[in-house]
Every structure is written in C-alpha cells, then in structure tokens.
GUKOL-533143 format. One record per residue (C-alpha): residue number from 1; x, y, z. Coordinates in steps of 0.25 Angstrom, whole numbers, always signed. Example, Ala and Ser with C-alpha at 12.3 -4.5 7.8 and 13.67 -1.06 7.14 Angstrom:
# GUKOL-533143
<node nr="1" c1="+49" c2="-18" c3="+31"/>
<node nr="2" c1="+55" c2="-4" c3="+29"/>
***
This chain:
# GUKOL-533143
<node nr="1" c1="+389" c2="+1011" c3="+1093"/>
<node nr="2" c1="+379" c2="+1023" c3="+1099"/>
<node nr="3" c1="+367" c2="+1018" c3="+1105"/>
<node nr="4" c1="+354" c2="+1023" c3="+1094"/>
<node nr="5" c1="+344" c2="+1023" c3="+1107"/>
<node nr="6" c1="+339" c2="+1028" c3="+1119"/>
<node nr="7" c1="+344" c2="+1015" c3="+1129"/>
<node nr="8" c1="+354" c2="+1017" c3="+1139"/>
<node nr="9" c1="+361" c2="+1006" c3="+1148"/>
<node nr="10" c1="+361" c2="+1009" c3="+1159"/>
<node nr="11" c1="+365" c2="+995" c3="+1164"/>
<node nr="12" c1="+351" c2="+997" c3="+1174"/>
<node nr="13" c1="+341" c2="+988" c3="+1177"/>
<node nr="14" c1="+332" c2="+993" c3="+1169"/>
<node nr="15" c1="+340" c2="+989" c3="+1154"/>
<node nr="16" c1="+340" c2="+976" c3="+1160"/>
<node nr="17" c1="+325" c2="+974" c3="+1159"/>
<node nr="18" c1="+318" c2="+967" c3="+1146"/>
<node nr="19" c1="+313" c2="+977" c3="+1137"/>
<node nr="20" c1="+301" c2="+972" c3="+1138"/>
<node nr="21" c1="+301" c2="+973" c3="+1150"/>
<node nr="22" c1="+301" c2="+988" c3="+1147"/>
<node nr="23" c1="+292" c2="+987" c3="+1137"/>
<node nr="24" c1="+281" c2="+982" c3="+1146"/>
<node nr="25" c1="+284" c2="+993" c3="+1157"/>
<node nr="26" c1="+281" c2="+1004" c3="+1146"/>
<node nr="27" c1="+266" c2="+996" c3="+1143"/>
<node nr="28" c1="+264" c2="+995" c3="+1157"/>
<node nr="29" c1="+268" c2="+1011" c3="+1161"/>
<node nr="30" c1="+259" c2="+1015" c3="+1150"/>
<node nr="31" c1="+248" c2="+1004" c3="+1150"/>
<node nr="32" c1="+246" c2="+1005" c3="+1165"/>
<node nr="33" c1="+243" c2="+1020" c3="+1168"/>
<node nr="34" c1="+234" c2="+1021" c3="+1154"/>
<node nr="35" c1="+224" c2="+1008" c3="+1162"/>
<node nr="36" c1="+223" c2="+1016" c3="+1173"/>
<node nr="37" c1="+224" c2="+1030" c3="+1170"/>
<node nr="38" c1="+232" c2="+1032" c3="+1182"/>
<node nr="39" c1="+243" c2="+1045" c3="+1182"/>
<node nr="40" c1="+248" c2="+1038" c3="+1195"/>
<node nr="41" c1="+253" c2="+1026" c3="+1188"/>
<node nr="42" c1="+256" c2="+1034" c3="+1177"/>
<node nr="43" c1="+265" c2="+1041" c3="+1186"/>
<node nr="44" c1="+270" c2="+1030" c3="+1191"/>
<node nr="45" c1="+276" c2="+1024" c3="+1180"/>
<node nr="46" c1="+282" c2="+1037" c3="+1178"/>
<node nr="47" c1="+290" c2="+1035" c3="+1191"/>
<node nr="48" c1="+293" c2="+1020" c3="+1185"/>
<node nr="49" c1="+299" c2="+1025" c3="+1172"/>
<node nr="50" c1="+306" c2="+1034" c3="+1179"/>
<node nr="51" c1="+312" c2="+1024" c3="+1190"/>
<node nr="52" c1="+316" c2="+1016" c3="+1180"/>
<node nr="53" c1="+324" c2="+1024" c3="+1171"/>
<node nr="54" c1="+331" c2="+1030" c3="+1182"/>
<node nr="55" c1="+335" c2="+1015" c3="+1185"/>
<node nr="56" c1="+339" c2="+1012" c3="+1173"/>
<node nr="57" c1="+346" c2="+1026" c3="+1172"/>
<node nr="58" c1="+340" c2="+1032" c3="+1161"/>
<node nr="59" c1="+330" c2="+1043" c3="+1166"/>
<node nr="60" c1="+338" c2="+1053" c3="+1160"/>
<node nr="61" c1="+336" c2="+1049" c3="+1148"/>
<node nr="62" c1="+321" c2="+1053" c3="+1148"/>
<node nr="63" c1="+324" c2="+1067" c3="+1152"/>
<node nr="64" c1="+326" c2="+1072" c3="+1137"/>
<node nr="65" c1="+312" c2="+1064" c3="+1135"/>
<node nr="66" c1="+305" c2="+1068" c3="+1147"/>
<node nr="67" c1="+309" c2="+1084" c3="+1143"/>
<node nr="68" c1="+303" c2="+1081" c3="+1129"/>
<node nr="69" c1="+291" c2="+1077" c3="+1133"/>
<node nr="70" c1="+288" c2="+1086" c3="+1144"/>
<node nr="71" c1="+287" c2="+1097" c3="+1132"/>
<node nr="72" c1="+276" c2="+1088" c3="+1126"/>
<node nr="73" c1="+268" c2="+1087" c3="+1140"/>
<node nr="74" c1="+269" c2="+1102" c3="+1143"/>
<node nr="75" c1="+262" c2="+1104" c3="+1130"/>
<node nr="76" c1="+251" c2="+1095" c3="+1135"/>
<node nr="77" c1="+250" c2="+1101" c3="+1148"/>
<node nr="78" c1="+247" c2="+1115" c3="+1141"/>
<node nr="79" c1="+239" c2="+1111" c3="+1129"/>
<node nr="80" c1="+230" c2="+1101" c3="+1138"/>
<node nr="81" c1="+230" c2="+1112" c3="+1151"/>
<node nr="82" c1="+225" c2="+1122" c3="+1143"/>
<node nr="83" c1="+217" c2="+1117" c3="+1130"/>
<node nr="84" c1="+212" c2="+1102" c3="+1134"/>
<node nr="85" c1="+198" c2="+1100" c3="+1132"/>
<node nr="86" c1="+189" c2="+1096" c3="+1147"/>
<node nr="87" c1="+199" c2="+1109" c3="+1155"/>
<node nr="88" c1="+190" c2="+1114" c3="+1165"/>
<node nr="89" c1="+199" c2="+1115" c3="+1177"/>
<node nr="90" c1="+209" c2="+1127" c3="+1175"/>
<node nr="91" c1="+220" c2="+1126" c3="+1184"/>
<node nr="92" c1="+230" c2="+1137" c3="+1183"/>
<node nr="93" c1="+233" c2="+1148" c3="+1172"/>
<node nr="94" c1="+247" c2="+1153" c3="+1164"/>
<node nr="95" c1="+240" c2="+1166" c3="+1159"/>
<node nr="96" c1="+230" c2="+1163" c3="+1151"/>
<node nr="97" c1="+232" c2="+1149" c3="+1149"/>
<node nr="98" c1="+223" c2="+1140" c3="+1159"/>
<node nr="99" c1="+229" c2="+1128" c3="+1162"/>
<node nr="100" c1="+216" c2="+1115" c3="+1166"/>
<node nr="101" c1="+218" c2="+1105" c3="+1175"/>
<node nr="102" c1="+213" c2="+1095" c3="+1167"/>
<node nr="103" c1="+220" c2="+1096" c3="+1154"/>
<node nr="104" c1="+234" c2="+1097" c3="+1164"/>
<node nr="105" c1="+228" c2="+1083" c3="+1170"/>
<node nr="106" c1="+229" c2="+1079" c3="+1157"/>
<node nr="107" c1="+239" c2="+1084" c3="+1153"/>
<node nr="108" c1="+247" c2="+1076" c3="+1164"/>
<node nr="109" c1="+241" c2="+1065" c3="+1160"/>
<node nr="110" c1="+249" c2="+1064" c3="+1148"/>
<node nr="111" c1="+261" c2="+1069" c3="+1154"/>
<node nr="112" c1="+263" c2="+1058" c3="+1164"/>
<node nr="113" c1="+258" c2="+1049" c3="+1153"/>
<node nr="114" c1="+269" c2="+1055" c3="+1143"/>
<node nr="115" c1="+279" c2="+1053" c3="+1153"/>
<node nr="116" c1="+275" c2="+1039" c3="+1156"/>
<node nr="117" c1="+275" c2="+1036" c3="+1143"/>
<node nr="118" c1="+291" c2="+1041" c3="+1142"/>
<node nr="119" c1="+296" c2="+1036" c3="+1153"/>
<node nr="120" c1="+293" c2="+1021" c3="+1150"/>
<node nr="121" c1="+298" c2="+1022" c3="+1136"/>
<node nr="122" c1="+310" c2="+1028" c3="+1142"/>
<node nr="123" c1="+315" c2="+1015" c3="+1151"/>
<node nr="124" c1="+311" c2="+1008" c3="+1138"/>
<node nr="125" c1="+320" c2="+1015" c3="+1128"/>
<node nr="126" c1="+330" c2="+1018" c3="+1137"/>
<node nr="127" c1="+334" c2="+1007" c3="+1145"/>
<node nr="128" c1="+329" c2="+998" c3="+1135"/>
<node nr="129" c1="+339" c2="+994" c3="+1122"/>
<node nr="130" c1="+332" c2="+995" c3="+1108"/>
<node nr="131" c1="+335" c2="+982" c3="+1103"/>
<node nr="132" c1="+333" c2="+975" c3="+1116"/>
<node nr="133" c1="+319" c2="+980" c3="+1115"/>
<node nr="134" c1="+316" c2="+978" c3="+1102"/>
<node nr="135" c1="+323" c2="+962" c3="+1103"/>
<node nr="136" c1="+313" c2="+962" c3="+1113"/>
<node nr="137" c1="+301" c2="+964" c3="+1105"/>
<node nr="138" c1="+306" c2="+955" c3="+1094"/>
<node nr="139" c1="+306" c2="+945" c3="+1103"/>
<node nr="140" c1="+293" c2="+945" c3="+1108"/>
<node nr="141" c1="+287" c2="+946" c3="+1093"/>
<node nr="142" c1="+289" c2="+960" c3="+1089"/>
<node nr="143" c1="+293" c2="+961" c3="+1073"/>
<node nr="144" c1="+307" c2="+965" c3="+1071"/>
<node nr="145" c1="+303" c2="+977" c3="+1062"/>
<node nr="146" c1="+294" c2="+983" c3="+1072"/>
<node nr="147" c1="+307" c2="+982" c3="+1081"/>
<node nr="148" c1="+316" c2="+989" c3="+1071"/>
<node nr="149" c1="+305" c2="+1000" c3="+1070"/>
<node nr="150" c1="+305" c2="+1000" c3="+1086"/>
<node nr="151" c1="+321" c2="+1000" c3="+1090"/>
<node nr="152" c1="+323" c2="+1012" c3="+1078"/>
<node nr="153" c1="+311" c2="+1020" c3="+1086"/>
<node nr="154" c1="+322" c2="+1018" c3="+1098"/>
<node nr="155" c1="+333" c2="+1022" c3="+1091"/>
<node nr="156" c1="+329" c2="+1032" c3="+1082"/>
<node nr="157" c1="+330" c2="+1046" c3="+1092"/>
<node nr="158" c1="+343" c2="+1041" c3="+1098"/>
<node nr="159" c1="+348" c2="+1040" c3="+1082"/>
<node nr="160" c1="+342" c2="+1051" c3="+1077"/>
<node nr="161" c1="+349" c2="+1059" c3="+1088"/>
<node nr="162" c1="+363" c2="+1052" c3="+1088"/>
<node nr="163" c1="+361" c2="+1056" c3="+1073"/>
<node nr="164" c1="+357" c2="+1069" c3="+1076"/>
<node nr="165" c1="+371" c2="+1071" c3="+1084"/>
<node nr="166" c1="+380" c2="+1066" c3="+1073"/>
<node nr="167" c1="+375" c2="+1075" c3="+1063"/>
<node nr="168" c1="+374" c2="+1088" c3="+1072"/>
<node nr="169" c1="+388" c2="+1085" c3="+1075"/>
<node nr="170" c1="+392" c2="+1083" c3="+1059"/>
<node nr="171" c1="+385" c2="+1097" c3="+1057"/>
<node nr="172" c1="+392" c2="+1105" c3="+1067"/>
<node nr="173" c1="+404" c2="+1100" c3="+1064"/>
<node nr="174" c1="+401" c2="+1105" c3="+1049"/>
<node nr="175" c1="+399" c2="+1118" c3="+1057"/>
<node nr="176" c1="+384" c2="+1120" c3="+1058"/>
<node nr="177" c1="+378" c2="+1126" c3="+1071"/>
<node nr="178" c1="+370" c2="+1117" c3="+1078"/>
<node nr="179" c1="+371" c2="+1122" c3="+1092"/>
<node nr="180" c1="+366" c2="+1137" c3="+1095"/>
<node nr="181" c1="+352" c2="+1144" c3="+1097"/>
<node nr="182" c1="+338" c2="+1137" c3="+1091"/>
<node nr="183" c1="+340" c2="+1144" c3="+1078"/>
<node nr="184" c1="+354" c2="+1138" c3="+1077"/>
<node nr="185" c1="+350" c2="+1124" c3="+1082"/>
<node nr="186" c1="+338" c2="+1124" c3="+1074"/>
<node nr="187" c1="+348" c2="+1127" c3="+1059"/>
<node nr="188" c1="+356" c2="+1115" c3="+1062"/>
<node nr="189" c1="+343" c2="+1105" c3="+1064"/>
<node nr="190" c1="+340" c2="+1107" c3="+1052"/>
<node nr="191" c1="+351" c2="+1101" c3="+1045"/>
<node nr="192" c1="+353" c2="+1090" c3="+1053"/>
<node nr="193" c1="+339" c2="+1083" c3="+1050"/>
<node nr="194" c1="+343" c2="+1079" c3="+1034"/>
<node nr="195" c1="+355" c2="+1070" c3="+1041"/>
<node nr="196" c1="+347" c2="+1066" c3="+1053"/>
<node nr="197" c1="+337" c2="+1059" c3="+1043"/>
<node nr="198" c1="+345" c2="+1056" c3="+1032"/>
<node nr="199" c1="+354" c2="+1047" c3="+1043"/>
<node nr="200" c1="+342" c2="+1042" c3="+1050"/>
<node nr="201" c1="+336" c2="+1035" c3="+1035"/>
<node nr="202" c1="+352" c2="+1030" c3="+1033"/>
<node nr="203" c1="+351" c2="+1024" c3="+1047"/>
<node nr="204" c1="+338" c2="+1017" c3="+1044"/>
<node nr="205" c1="+342" c2="+1011" c3="+1031"/>
<node nr="206" c1="+355" c2="+1008" c3="+1037"/>
<node nr="207" c1="+347" c2="+999" c3="+1048"/>
<node nr="208" c1="+337" c2="+993" c3="+1037"/>
<node nr="209" c1="+349" c2="+987" c3="+1029"/>
<node nr="210" c1="+356" c2="+982" c3="+1043"/>
<node nr="211" c1="+340" c2="+976" c3="+1046"/>
<node nr="212" c1="+341" c2="+968" c3="+1034"/>
<node nr="213" c1="+355" c2="+963" c3="+1032"/>
<node nr="214" c1="+352" c2="+958" c3="+1047"/>
<node nr="215" c1="+339" c2="+950" c3="+1043"/>
<node nr="216" c1="+329" c2="+960" c3="+1048"/>
<node nr="217" c1="+318" c2="+954" c3="+1038"/>
<node nr="218" c1="+320" c2="+939" c3="+1040"/>
<node nr="219" c1="+310" c2="+932" c3="+1043"/>
<node nr="220" c1="+317" c2="+922" c3="+1052"/>
<node nr="221" c1="+313" c2="+923" c3="+1066"/>
<node nr="222" c1="+322" c2="+932" c3="+1074"/>
<node nr="223" c1="+333" c2="+930" c3="+1085"/>
<node nr="224" c1="+339" c2="+937" c3="+1095"/>
<node nr="225" c1="+355" c2="+941" c3="+1099"/>
<node nr="226" c1="+349" c2="+943" c3="+1112"/>
<node nr="227" c1="+343" c2="+933" c3="+1123"/>
<node nr="228" c1="+329" c2="+940" c3="+1128"/>
<node nr="229" c1="+333" c2="+947" c3="+1142"/>
<node nr="230" c1="+322" c2="+947" c3="+1152"/>
<node nr="231" c1="+326" c2="+946" c3="+1166"/>
<node nr="232" c1="+316" c2="+941" c3="+1180"/>
<node nr="233" c1="+314" c2="+957" c3="+1182"/>
<node nr="234" c1="+310" c2="+959" c3="+1168"/>
<node nr="235" c1="+298" c2="+947" c3="+1171"/>
<node nr="236" c1="+295" c2="+955" c3="+1185"/>
<node nr="237" c1="+293" c2="+969" c3="+1179"/>
<node nr="238" c1="+285" c2="+962" c3="+1167"/>
<node nr="239" c1="+274" c2="+955" c3="+1176"/>
<node nr="240" c1="+274" c2="+968" c3="+1185"/>
<node nr="241" c1="+272" c2="+977" c3="+1173"/>
<node nr="242" c1="+261" c2="+968" c3="+1168"/>
<node nr="243" c1="+254" c2="+965" c3="+1181"/>
<node nr="244" c1="+253" c2="+981" c3="+1182"/>
<node nr="245" c1="+246" c2="+981" c3="+1169"/>
<node nr="246" c1="+237" c2="+970" c3="+1172"/>
<node nr="247" c1="+234" c2="+977" c3="+1186"/>
<node nr="248" c1="+232" c2="+989" c3="+1179"/>
<node nr="249" c1="+223" c2="+984" c3="+1169"/>
<node nr="250" c1="+214" c2="+977" c3="+1183"/>
<node nr="251" c1="+213" c2="+989" c3="+1189"/>
<node nr="252" c1="+207" c2="+996" c3="+1176"/>
<node nr="253" c1="+198" c2="+986" c3="+1175"/>
<node nr="254" c1="+194" c2="+987" c3="+1188"/>
<node nr="255" c1="+192" c2="+1002" c3="+1188"/>
<node nr="256" c1="+181" c2="+1002" c3="+1176"/>
<node nr="257" c1="+173" c2="+990" c3="+1182"/>
<node nr="258" c1="+172" c2="+1000" c3="+1196"/>
***
C-alpha cells in the first residue's frame, strides 16, 4: 500500500534517531534564536538543518516548500521595504518606489525566521514516520485523541494530493481536458473539488469506524506493539540540545543584568 505521508525512508542515520530527539531539535532551533535575538544564530540553525537534511538524503524534498515560502517572503520584503512605519533611510529605488533600509532589515529577519521554521520542521516531517512520532507522544502521556489529530495533520496533504491525482486520471479517461493553457486548467480544476471533498469525508468516516472497532475509546491502559527506540546517540544529542537552551537562557540573563 502506498504511504500517505511525507516521510522518506532513506535508511540514514537521521531516520534511525528517535522522534522525540527531532522534536527537541525543533524546540531548540526556535527557542535559542528567539532568546538571544540573534540573526547569526538563526542562520547557524538554518545551516545545521540543511546539513541534517543532506545526511538524511531528503534535501530535494524541501525545494517545493522553500519555493512556495519564497513568494510569501517576497511579498513581505516589498510591503515592509516600502510601507513599514519607521522607515527613514532610503536604500534604493525602482521607478517611483523607494525601498528603505529599516523595512528591508525587518523583512530579512522575518524571512530568516520563516526559513528556520520550515527547515527545522522538515527535519522531523521528512525523516520520521508519523505513527512513530504519535506513539512516542502517547508514551509520555499525550491523549490518543490528540495523537490521532496529529497524525491526520501529517497525512492530510499527501492523501489529498494522491486523491486529486486519482480523480484527475479518471476525469481524463472520460475525455476531460486537464492540460493546456491556464484557462483550460482552471476549467478542469473546479469539477475536481467536489469529488476530492467527498472522498475526504468518506475516508474520515471509514477511519472513525476502524478506530472504534479497534477499541480507540477504551479506558484501559494502552499497550504498544513496538518497543521504545532510543540509542546512545539520541541521549547525547538531547543533552547537547538542552545544554544549548540552558546556555542561551543564562547568556540572556547576564545581558539583562549588565
């Protein structure tokens, strides 16, 4: 059966790490730059995330994600560079539009933060089985209901993409034109919306029935088919990450006291 998640099993060292280790990495990658308010630290974590994705052999998978986010960042650059309150230093102009240094620096910080968030979450999503991630959360006390919602979030986009491709092939076999210029593609898109939505609702209902049959609402203590997976490398990495958070907090307190 075809997987309906973004996870890629490349049999790499990153795949073998425990899901909670990658969750702690995300927390560290987001908290440390926020505490220290440092652009350099954010860039450092971006570099680390790229290195991890290279080791995990999934760097190509983030290209569409980064490409989509680039459109958002570009709009932020234009808006902040032109209209941000506090813009006083003209940097360059394009025709009548004048871009200001303050707004562009602010937009740069936003773009770096967005890229840091995307890459750090990509480390988790692309190298971790959703079922393993949810199982680890349930082990530490997370509600199975919330775990089901979490795993559904990881699966909804790949599932809808797969459903869209199946329905598109079916419509094409019936003679519908789905390729060509922009107008043709728009006309082909609208007839696909209803089948995709209905298919998603049917899949949700079938999942709910399957969960009830398996005793999802049972009040008994949950057991796990797989044993908890934690290597010595996981322990070392977690210690380093927690140490980085503690050091950043101490450094921030020292700066405040000066």
